[in-house]
PARO-74977 format. One line per 3 residues: their letters; for each residue x, y, z of C-alpha. Coordinates in nm, 4 decimals, padded with zeros to 6 digits. Example, Ala and Ser with C-alpha at 12.3 -4.5 7.8 and 13.67 -1.06 7.14 Angstrom:
BEGIN
AS = 01.2300,-00.4500,00.7800 ~ 01.3670,-00.1060,00.7140
This chain:
BEGIN
MLS = -07.3647,-05.6404,00.2790 ~ -07.0387,-05.6402,00.0850 ~ -07.0142,-05.8668,-00.2134
ARS = -06.7384,-06.1270,-00.2364 ~ -06.5809,-05.9218,-00.5142 ~ -06.5723,-05.6006,-00.3054
RPA = -06.4211,-05.7599,00.0091 ~ -06.0669,-05.8055,-00.1342 ~ -06.0661,-05.4467,-00.2583
LGF = -06.1688,-05.3207,00.0839 ~ -05.9036,-05.5381,00.2472 ~ -05.6363,-05.3917,00.0186
VLA = -05.7380,-05.0338,00.1027 ~ -05.7362,-05.1136,00.4765 ~ -05.3923,-05.2716,00.4517
VVL = -05.2555,-04.9645,00.2742 ~ -05.3986,-04.7336,00.5416 ~ -05.2633,-04.9434,00.8272
AGV = -04.9217,-04.9671,00.6650 ~ -04.8867,-04.5904,00.6945 ~ -04.9707,-04.5850,01.0656
AHA = -04.6797,-04.6711,01.2937 ~ -04.7271,-04.7519,01.6591 ~ -04.6211,-04.4678,01.8863
TDI = -04.2995,-04.5290,02.0759 ~ -04.2914,-04.3786,02.4257 ~ -03.9533,-04.2620,02.5531
AVR = -03.9201,-04.1613,02.9177 ~ -03.7059,-03.8518,02.9770 ~ -03.5894,-03.7397,03.3226
DAA = -03.3412,-03.4573,03.2642 ~ -03.1748,-03.2319,03.0064 ~ -02.9119,-03.4867,02.9025
ELR = -03.1748,-03.7521,02.8412 ~ -03.3821,-03.5019,02.6421 ~ -03.0916,-03.4287,02.4066
AAV = -03.0184,-03.8000,02.3644 ~ -03.3835,-03.8841,02.3006 ~ -03.4249,-03.6095,02.0400
AAV = -03.1157,-03.7349,01.8571 ~ -03.2801,-04.0765,01.8212 ~ -03.6427,-03.9873,01.7487
KPG = -03.8399,-04.1319,01.4601 ~ -04.1905,-04.0606,01.3304 ~ -04.4316,-04.1668,01.6017
SRL = -04.1880,-04.1144,01.8903 ~ -04.3376,-03.9607,02.2056 ~ -04.0870,-03.8075,02.4438
LLA = -04.2543,-03.7978,02.7858 ~ -04.0742,-03.5569,03.0155 ~ -04.0795,-03.6022,03.3915
AGD = -04.1356,-03.3036,03.6165 ~ -03.8350,-03.0845,03.6896 ~ -03.6307,-02.7897,03.5660
YGG = -03.4617,-02.8690,03.2349 ~ -03.2816,-02.5372,03.1984 ~ -03.2895,-02.3932,02.8462
GFL = -03.0904,-02.3186,02.5348 ~ -03.2128,-02.6266,02.3446 ~ -03.1766,-02.6057,01.9654
FAG = -03.3243,-02.8957,01.7682 ~ -03.3017,-02.8823,01.3886 ~ -03.4852,-03.0900,01.1299
LRG = -03.7209,-03.2930,01.3487 ~ -03.9277,-03.4942,01.1017 ~ -04.2464,-03.6705,01.1941
MAG = -04.5079,-03.7851,00.9429 ~ -04.8748,-03.7205,00.8843 ~ -05.0539,-03.9383,01.1395
NPI = -04.7245,-04.0091,01.3164 ~ -04.5938,-03.6843,01.4608 ~ -04.2990,-03.6511,01.6936
VIA = -04.4398,-03.5459,02.0314 ~ -04.2528,-03.3804,02.3173 ~ -04.4860,-03.3693,02.6166
AAD = -04.5169,-03.3729,02.9925 ~ -04.5388,-03.7253,03.1278 ~ -04.7852,-03.5855,03.3835
PTR = -04.9635,-03.2676,03.2653 ~ -05.0367,-03.1755,03.6285 ~ -04.6600,-03.1653,03.6985
PPV = -04.5153,-03.0161,03.3786 ~ -04.1436,-02.9874,03.2989 ~ -04.0037,-02.6341,03.3147
FSG = -03.7593,-02.4651,03.0740 ~ -03.5962,-02.1626,03.2382 ~ -03.2793,-01.9720,03.3203
AKE = -03.1420,-01.9237,02.9670 ~ -03.1724,-01.6945,02.6647 ~ -03.4385,-01.9161,02.5033
GLH = -03.6138,-02.2219,02.6320 ~ -03.6482,-02.4228,02.3121 ~ -03.5710,-02.3426,01.9486
LTS = -03.7011,-02.5693,01.6715 ~ -03.5648,-02.5156,01.3216 ~ -03.7529,-02.6564,01.0182
PQF = -03.9687,-02.9014,01.2166 ~ -04.2302,-03.1052,01.0337 ~ -04.5187,-03.2876,01.2004
VEL = -04.4032,-03.2046,01.5523 ~ -04.6198,-03.1461,01.8601 ~ -04.5386,-02.9913,02.1978
HDL = -04.7799,-03.0574,02.4863 ~ -04.8011,-02.9241,02.8422 ~ -04.4564,-02.7646,02.8750
VFE = -04.3694,-02.4535,03.0778 ~ -04.1304,-02.1783,02.9624 ~ -04.0465,-01.9113,03.2190
KLT = -03.7846,-01.6537,03.3204 ~ -03.5989,-01.6542,02.9870 ~ -03.4125,-01.3446,02.8727
ANG = -03.4946,-01.3441,02.4978 ~ -03.7808,-01.5644,02.3741 ~ -03.9723,-01.8404,02.5449
LNI = -04.0259,-02.0704,02.2476 ~ -03.8838,-02.0088,01.8988 ~ -03.9886,-02.2012,01.5853
DDG = -03.8603,-02.1076,01.2393 ~ -03.7619,-02.2258,00.8924 ~ -03.3891,-02.1832,00.9494
GKY = -03.3801,-01.8817,00.7209 ~ -03.4689,-02.0953,00.4162 ~ -03.7887,-01.9001,00.3375
DLS = -03.9284,-02.2161,00.1769 ~ -04.2051,-02.3174,00.4219 ~ -03.9905,-02.6113,00.5336
AHH = -04.1345,-02.5676,00.8832 ~ -04.4887,-02.7017,00.8867 ~ -04.7538,-02.9041,01.0665
VVL = -04.6650,-02.8025,01.4216 ~ -04.9056,-02.8208,01.7159 ~ -04.8591,-02.6387,02.0465
RGI = -05.1099,-02.7562,02.3061 ~ -05.1334,-02.6622,02.6724 ~ -04.8069,-02.4643,02.6622
KVR = -04.7467,-02.2026,02.9350 ~ -04.5072,-01.9121,02.8739 ~ -04.4452,-01.6420,03.1348
DIG = -04.2041,-01.3724,03.2463 ~ -04.0028,-01.3481,02.9245 ~ -03.7349,-01.0921,02.8357
TGG = -03.5427,-00.8211,03.0122 ~ -03.7014,-00.5411,02.8087 ~ -03.7102,-00.4800,02.4363
NHD = -03.8304,-00.7023,02.1522 ~ -03.8658,-01.0321,02.3349 ~ -04.1514,-01.2690,02.2485
GIK = -04.3324,-01.5380,02.4387 ~ -04.3745,-01.7548,02.1284 ~ -04.1825,-01.6511,01.8169
LSG = -04.2794,-01.8064,01.4816 ~ -04.1028,-01.7366,01.1505 ~ -04.1940,-01.9029,00.8211
LAD = -04.4209,-02.1628,00.9853 ~ -04.7125,-02.3134,00.7926 ~ -05.0078,-02.5375,00.8815
FRI = -04.9902,-02.4948,01.2574 ~ -05.2197,-02.4889,01.5606 ~ -05.1726,-02.3165,01.8966
VDC = -05.4415,-02.4494,02.1296 ~ -05.5235,-02.3953,02.4987 ~ -05.1973,-02.2148,02.5702
TVE = -05.1285,-01.9341,02.8196 ~ -04.8797,-01.6515,02.7566 ~ -04.8151,-01.3938,03.0291
RWG = -04.5747,-01.1013,03.0618 ~ -04.3509,-01.0960,02.7565 ~ -04.0959,-00.8285,02.6583
TGG = -04.1919,-00.4632,02.6837 ~ -04.1236,-00.4201,02.3104 ~ -04.2291,-00.7667,02.1988
EGI = -04.5330,-00.9857,02.1427 ~ -04.6978,-01.2744,02.3203 ~ -04.7234,-01.4666,01.9917
DMV = -04.5298,-01.3120,01.7039 ~ -04.5764,-01.4468,01.3501 ~ -04.3515,-01.3406,01.0619
GCH = -04.4399,-01.4892,00.7240 ~ -04.6629,-01.7606,00.8710 ~ -04.9409,-01.9308,00.6772
RGV = -05.2505,-02.1419,00.7416 ~ -05.2495,-02.1250,01.1197 ~ -05.5015,-02.1347,01.4040
IEG = -05.4688,-01.9786,01.7498 ~ -05.7586,-02.1049,01.9583 ~ -05.8688,-02.1237,02.3208
CTL = -05.5629,-01.9411,02.4529 ~ -05.5224,-01.6799,02.7276 ~ -05.2833,-01.3849,02.6918
RHT = -05.2136,-01.1416,02.9779 ~ -04.9875,-00.8408,03.0273 ~ -05.0628,-00.4734,03.1023
DTT = -05.2252,-00.2041,02.8906 ~ -04.9081,-00.0022,02.8349 ~ -04.6321,-00.2631,02.7893
GVA = -04.5817,-00.5251,02.5225 ~ -04.6504,-00.4140,02.1657 ~ -04.9156,-00.6808,02.1023
AVQ = -05.0449,-01.0080,02.2364 ~ -05.0754,-01.1598,01.8872 ~ -04.9133,-01.0216,01.5733
AKG = -04.9269,-01.1510,01.2152 ~ -04.6943,-00.9697,00.9743 ~ -04.4154,-01.0203,00.7186
GSA = -04.6414,-01.1764,00.4561 ~ -04.8511,-01.3834,00.6977 ~ -05.1769,-01.5124,00.5498
DIA = -05.4759,-01.7339,00.6252 ~ -05.4587,-01.7120,01.0051 ~ -05.7593,-01.7710,01.2342
IRR = -05.7526,-01.6230,01.5860 ~ -06.0611,-01.7493,01.7649 ~ -06.2149,-01.8104,02.1090
NRF = -05.9207,-01.6629,02.3000 ~ -05.9131,-01.4300,02.6002 ~ -05.6976,-01.1168,02.5911
DHA = -05.6652,-00.9728,02.9423 ~ -05.4957,-00.6291,02.9371 ~ -05.2774,-00.7877,02.6723
GQR = -05.0428,-00.5118,02.5594 ~ -05.0848,-00.1820,02.3806 ~ -05.2539,-00.3601,02.0891
AIN = -05.4118,-00.6916,02.1778 ~ -05.4027,-00.8039,01.8133 ~ -05.1831,-00.6476,01.5461
LGG = -05.3258,-00.7427,01.2061 ~ -05.0080,-00.6713,01.0118 ~ -04.7209,-00.4628,01.1422
STG = -04.3840,-00.3433,01.0187 ~ -04.1245,-00.5895,00.8855 ~ -03.7866,-00.5518,00.7209
LEF = -03.8425,-00.6357,00.3534 ~ -03.5744,-00.9052,00.3598 ~ -03.7702,-01.1045,00.6195
FRP = -04.0938,-01.1511,00.4212 ~ -04.2028,-01.5067,00.3535 ~ -04.2398,-01.5780,00.0698
PLP = -03.9901,-01.3169,-00.0539 ~ -04.1553,-01.0109,-00.2035 ~ -04.1671,-01.0082,-00.5846
ATG = -04.0209,-00.7116,-00.7687 ~ -04.3650,-00.5999,-00.8792 ~ -04.7164,-00.6466,-00.7480
EHA = -04.9303,-00.5343,-00.4576 ~ -04.7611,-00.6011,-00.1249 ~ -04.9086,-00.6187,00.2257
EAR = -04.7875,-00.7171,00.5696 ~ -05.0756,-00.9643,00.6063 ~ -05.3797,-01.0999,00.4238
DIR = -05.6879,-01.3035,00.5100 ~ -05.6704,-01.2824,00.8900 ~ -05.9831,-01.3773,01.0857
VEG = -06.0477,-01.2699,01.4456 ~ -06.3597,-01.4476,01.5711 ~ -06.5330,-01.5118,01.9022
NTF = -06.2643,-01.3648,02.1296 ~ -06.2973,-01.1680,02.4535 ~ -06.0846,-00.8558,02.5059
VGA = -06.0494,-00.6753,02.8376 ~ -05.8455,-00.3542,02.8395 ~ -05.5506,-00.2819,02.6059
QAP = -05.5089,00.0620,02.4547 ~ -05.6545,-00.0758,02.1302 ~ -05.7820,-00.4344,02.1147
IAF = -05.7733,-00.4389,01.7327 ~ -05.5132,-00.2739,01.5080 ~ -05.5319,-00.3079,01.1298
VNV = -05.1755,-00.2284,01.0165 ~ -05.0778,-00.2614,00.6491 ~ -05.3233,-00.5483,00.6162
DGA = -05.5049,-00.6264,00.2920 ~ -05.8230,-00.8062,00.3961 ~ -05.9116,-00.8988,00.7559
VVR = -06.2356,-00.9910,00.9330 ~ -06.3069,-00.9101,01.2984 ~ -06.6432,-01.0492,01.4064
FNT = -06.8397,-01.1922,01.7009 ~ -06.5945,-01.0592,01.9613 ~ -06.6603,-00.8939,02.2965
IER = -06.4495,-00.5853,02.3728 ~ -06.4646,-00.4539,02.7297 ~ -06.3316,-00.1139,02.8372
PGR = -06.0426,-00.0547,02.5982 ~ -05.7915,00.2087,02.7078 ~ -05.8361,00.4523,02.4144
WAI = -05.9815,00.3003,02.0977 ~ -06.1631,-00.0119,01.9861 ~ -05.9876,-00.0026,01.6484
RIL = -05.6790,00.1488,01.4902 ~ -05.6217,00.1687,01.1117 ~ -05.2540,00.2371,01.0439
QQT = -04.9896,00.2328,00.7725 ~ -04.6431,00.1616,00.9130 ~ -04.4676,00.0077,00.6104
RAP = -04.4417,00.2664,00.3330 ~ -04.2007,00.0979,00.0908 ~ -04.2879,00.1063,-00.2824
GFV = -04.5510,-00.1456,-00.3895 ~ -04.7330,-00.1680,-00.0554 ~ -05.1069,-00.1135,-00.0745
PCR = -05.2737,00.1138,00.1803 ~ -05.4227,-00.0646,00.4795 ~ -05.7586,-00.1699,00.3393
RGE = -06.0567,-00.4075,00.3203 ~ -06.1197,-00.4610,00.6896 ~ -06.4523,-00.5894,00.8209
FSD = -06.5768,-00.5206,01.1747 ~ -06.9108,-00.6892,01.2372 ~ -07.1313,-00.8454,01.5065
NVV = -06.9076,-00.7338,01.7930 ~ -07.0042,-00.6002,02.1359 ~ -06.8026,-00.2953,02.2481
IFE = -06.8411,-00.1627,02.6044 ~ -06.6388,00.1458,02.6966 ~ -06.6034,00.4426,02.9337
SAT = -06.6356,00.8018,02.8139 ~ -06.3308,00.9234,03.0121 ~ -06.0905,00.7001,02.8181
WAS = -06.2668,00.6867,02.4798 ~ -06.0641,00.8806,02.2190 ~ -06.1487,00.9911,01.8629
GGV = -06.4877,00.8235,01.8724 ~ -06.3232,00.4850,01.9282 ~ -06.1410,00.4657,01.5944
NIG = -05.7889,00.5949,01.5284 ~ -05.7119,00.6414,01.1570 ~ -05.3548,00.7063,01.0481
PGT = -05.2354,00.8689,00.7237 ~ -05.1809,00.6658,00.4095 ~ -05.4627,00.4198,00.4805
APE = -05.7865,00.3459,00.2943 ~ -06.0542,00.3671,00.5657 ~ -06.3237,00.4076,00.3007
TFT = -06.2780,00.0386,00.2128 ~ -06.3692,-00.0787,00.5652 ~ -06.7148,-00.2129,00.6457
FAR = -06.9081,-00.2049,00.9760 ~ -07.2233,-00.4025,01.0476 ~ -07.4466,-00.5039,01.3398
NWW = -07.2056,-00.4029,01.6163 ~ -07.3417,-00.3230,01.9632 ~ -07.1821,-00.0063,02.1096
YCA = -07.2388,00.0905,02.4728 ~ -07.0794,00.3699,02.6760 ~ -07.1248,00.2374,03.0298
DRP = -07.1095,00.5741,03.2125 ~ -07.2707,00.7903,02.9406 ~ -07.5059,00.5847,02.7225
DRS = -07.5877,00.9006,02.5252 ~ -07.2275,00.9023,02.3988 ~ -07.2338,00.5457,02.2687
TPQ = -07.2334,00.6183,01.8951 ~ -06.8805,00.5714,01.7544 ~ -06.7194,00.7820,01.4837
LPT = -06.6675,00.5298,01.2036 ~ -06.5064,00.5987,00.8662 ~ -06.8007,00.4446,00.6772
KEI = -07.1708,00.4109,00.7547 ~ -07.2551,00.1140,00.9724 ~ -07.5322,-00.1262,00.8739
GGT = -07.7665,-00.2299,01.1543 ~ -07.5627,-00.1029,01.4503 ~ -07.7017,-00.0711,01.8050
YGR = -07.6038,00.2320,02.0166 ~ -07.6635,00.3189,02.3808 ~ -07.8466,00.0054,02.4936
DPA = -07.6927,-00.1944,02.7800 ~ -07.6067,-00.5399,02.6451 ~ -07.6309,-00.6941,02.9935
GAK = -07.9151,-00.9401,02.9892 ~ -07.9968,-00.8824,02.6227 ~ -08.0669,-01.1933,02.4208
GIA = -07.9524,-01.2742,02.0721 ~ -07.6835,-01.0085,02.0552 ~ -07.3480,-01.0485,01.8893
GAD = -07.0220,-01.1082,02.0711 ~ -06.8004,-01.3939,02.1804 ~ -07.0789,-01.5839,02.3590
AWR = -07.2888,-01.5912,02.0424 ~ -07.0158,-01.7042,01.8053 ~ -07.0000,-02.0475,01.6500
P = -06.7357,-02.1538,01.3933
C-alpha cells in the first residue's frame, strides 16, 4: 500500500505522463483534394482515415511532424477496402517526416517509385520514427532503377507486414541509402529470378538494420543486398576524409524464408553482417555472394560476415562454384560459417559446399524434411 507521502508524488508523475499524451483526432478523407487539405492542417495525434477509391499520385508532403506517443497517421478507413495511389510518377513522397505512420495503403502502376521517404537532401537524419504497416506496392516502374519503397537518410523506422511485388528491372523492392536503426519484419517480396537487382538493399552508409521473418519469393537477382554501390556524395552521414569506409555495417538477416533468386544473400562492401536461422530453397546459382563493388580510397574490403544456423536446399544442375561466389578485392577469410544444414535435393552426395573458411558443426547430405531441432526460419526466435 502506498503511504500518504508517496501518493502526491505518484499523482504528479501520472499528471506529467498524461499531459504529454494528446487524444487522437480522426479526420475523414474521401478524395485527393481532401487529402491535401487534411495534411495541411494535421497536428500531432491526427489520424487521416482514407475512404476507398483511387487517389491518383504525385503527392509530396514535407515536414510532417508528429510526436513520440502521438504520431501523425495516414491510414485506410477500412483496411479491407484500402485507398489506391496510382497513375503517376510516384504515389507518395514524404520529406523529413518525424513520427509518421502509414497503414494499409496500396501503391500500384507508378512509373518511378511507389513510395519515397527521404531527408530532403539535408543528410542530418531529420527523417525519423516512421512506421509502414500493411502497405502493398506492386507493378512499379517502366524499366530501370525504379523502387517499390525508396528510403534515403531515414532513421528509427519499421516496415511491418507489407507486400512488395514487381518493381523496376534495375531497382529494388525496398531500397535504403544511408538509413539507420530500422526493422523490416513480416513482409513478402515477389518478383522473378532474373529481374530486379534486389528485393531489399541497405547501402550508402546504412547501419543497424534488422531484416527478419520475411518471405522472399523469387525476389530478384539478389534477394538481399547487404551493401551495394553508392555515389560517394550520397552517403549518410557524409564520409569523413579519413577512416575506414563501408557501404553498410551491422546488418542482421534472421528467420527469413527465401525461394529462388540467383543469390538469396549478397555481401557487398559490407563491414559486419549476420545471416542466421534462415531457410533458403533452390537458389538459381549461389546461396551467397561476397563482392566488392565500391573501390574508392578508404573503403575496407567486404569482410566480417557470419552465416550460421541456416538450412540450404538446392539442385545440382543450377548450383555454381560450390554455392559461394567470391569476387576480387574482398576478405573472404574473415567470414565465419557454423551449424548450417546443406542438402542437394537431387544429388545428396554433392551437398557439401565450397566455403572460404572451415565450417563449424555443419550438416551435409541429410534431407531436412521431417528432421527435428534443425536450424532455419521455423526454428528462429528473436
